[in-house]
C-alpha positions in Angstrom: -110.2 170.2 142.2 -107.7 169.5 145.0 -110.2 170.1 147.8 -112.8 167.9 145.9 -110.3 165.0 145.6 -109.4 165.4 149.3 -113.1 165.1 150.3 -113.4 161.8 148.4 -110.3 160.1 149.9 -112.4 157.8 152.2 -114.7 156.8 149.4 -114.6 153.6 147.4 -113.7 154.6 143.8 -114.6 152.3 140.9 -114.7 152.8 137.2 -118.4 153.8 137.3 -119.1 154.8 140.9 -117.8 156.5 143.9 -119.5 155.2 147.1 -119.3 154.9 150.8 -121.3 151.8 151.6 -120.3 150.2 154.9 -122.0 147.2 156.4 -121.5 145.8 159.9 -121.8 142.0 159.7 -121.9 139.4 162.5 -121.4 135.7 161.8 -122.2 133.2 164.6 -120.7 129.7 164.9 -123.0 126.8 164.2 -125.2 126.1 167.3 -123.4 129.1 168.9 -120.6 126.7 169.9 -117.7 128.4 171.6 -115.1 127.2 169.0 -113.1 130.3 168.2 -109.9 131.3 169.8 -107.4 134.2 169.1 -105.4 132.3 166.4 -108.6 131.2 164.6 -110.0 134.8 164.6 -106.7 135.8 163.0 -107.2 133.1 160.4 -110.7 134.4 159.7 -109.3 137.9 159.3 -106.7 136.6 157.0 -109.2 134.8 154.8 -111.5 137.9 154.7 -108.5 140.0 153.6 -107.5 137.6 150.9 -111.1 137.5 149.6 -111.4 141.3 149.7 -109.5 142.0 146.5 -111.5 139.5 144.4 -114.8 140.8 145.8 -113.6 144.4 145.3 -114.4 145.2 149.0 -112.4 146.7 151.8 -112.3 144.8 155.1 -112.1 147.7 157.6 -112.1 145.8 160.9 -112.5 142.2 162.1 -112.7 140.8 165.6 -114.8 138.6 167.7 -115.4 136.2 170.6 -115.6 132.5 171.1 -118.9 132.1 169.3 -119.1 135.0 166.8 -117.1 137.5 164.7 -117.9 141.1 163.7 -116.6 142.5 160.4 -116.9 146.0 159.0 -116.8 146.0 155.2 -116.9 148.8 152.6 -118.4 147.4 149.5 -119.4 148.6 146.0 -123.0 149.3 145.1 -123.1 146.4 142.6 -122.4 143.7 145.2 -125.5 142.5 147.1 -124.8 142.1 150.8 -126.1 138.5 150.7 -123.5 137.6 148.1 -120.8 139.3 150.2 -121.9 137.3 153.2 -122.0 134.0 151.4 -118.6 134.5 150.0 -117.0 135.6 153.3 -118.6 132.8 155.2 -117.7 130.0 152.7 -114.1 131.2 152.2 -113.4 131.6 155.9 -115.1 128.3 156.8 -113.1 126.4 154.3 -109.8 128.1 155.3 -110.3 127.7 159.1 -111.4 124.1 158.8 -108.3 123.2 156.7 -106.0 124.7 159.4 -108.0 123.3 162.3 -108.8 119.7 161.5 -110.4 119.1 165.0 -113.4 121.3 163.8 -114.6 118.5 161.5 -115.4 116.4 164.6 -117.5 119.2 166.1 -120.3 118.9 163.6 -121.6 116.4 161.0 -121.4 118.9 158.1 -118.1 120.4 159.2 -119.6 123.8 158.6 -118.2 126.6 160.8 -120.9 129.2 160.6 -124.6 129.2 161.3 -126.7 129.9 158.2 -128.0 133.1 159.8 -126.2 136.4 160.0 -126.6 140.0 161.2 -126.1 142.9 158.8 -126.6 146.5 159.5 -125.8 149.7 157.6 -123.1 151.6 159.3 -124.9 154.9 158.8 -126.2 155.3 162.3 -122.9 155.6 164.1 -119.6 157.0 162.9 -117.2 154.5 161.5 -114.7 155.3 164.2 -117.3 154.4 166.9 -118.0 151.1 165.1 -114.3 150.4 164.7 -113.8 151.0 168.4 -116.8 148.7 169.2 -115.5 145.9 167.0 -112.0 146.3 168.5 -113.5 146.1 172.0 -114.6 142.5 171.4 -113.0 140.2 174.0 -110.8 138.1 171.7 -110.2 134.8 173.5 -106.6 133.7 174.2 
């Protein structure tokens, strides 16, 4: 039993499931505008982490550049990726726009993110490889 529990340490344990579903998401700013700086990416990370508990997900890594962010998320099987994306984008957009009022002047809608996104199962590469890639993003000053 001890060895079995040790093997499942990295898995997401829920009442009715044990899983290891990890998605690599990329969100781009509206019109690919270069709006993001280091403090704003930190705010995005903070908003993702605060949403994680309510969504029952684990935010594994977040980083980005001036016009996009990458996020690695472990999520339960019952949560559709599209719902996860919509929640993360709306929560982070609202939070970042509250803290950075100049963003409202950048677009009519005041939205931070493009409606599109990239999502990829993290099964093709090891999680450590993906984490290193996300960490390698050139976070602006």
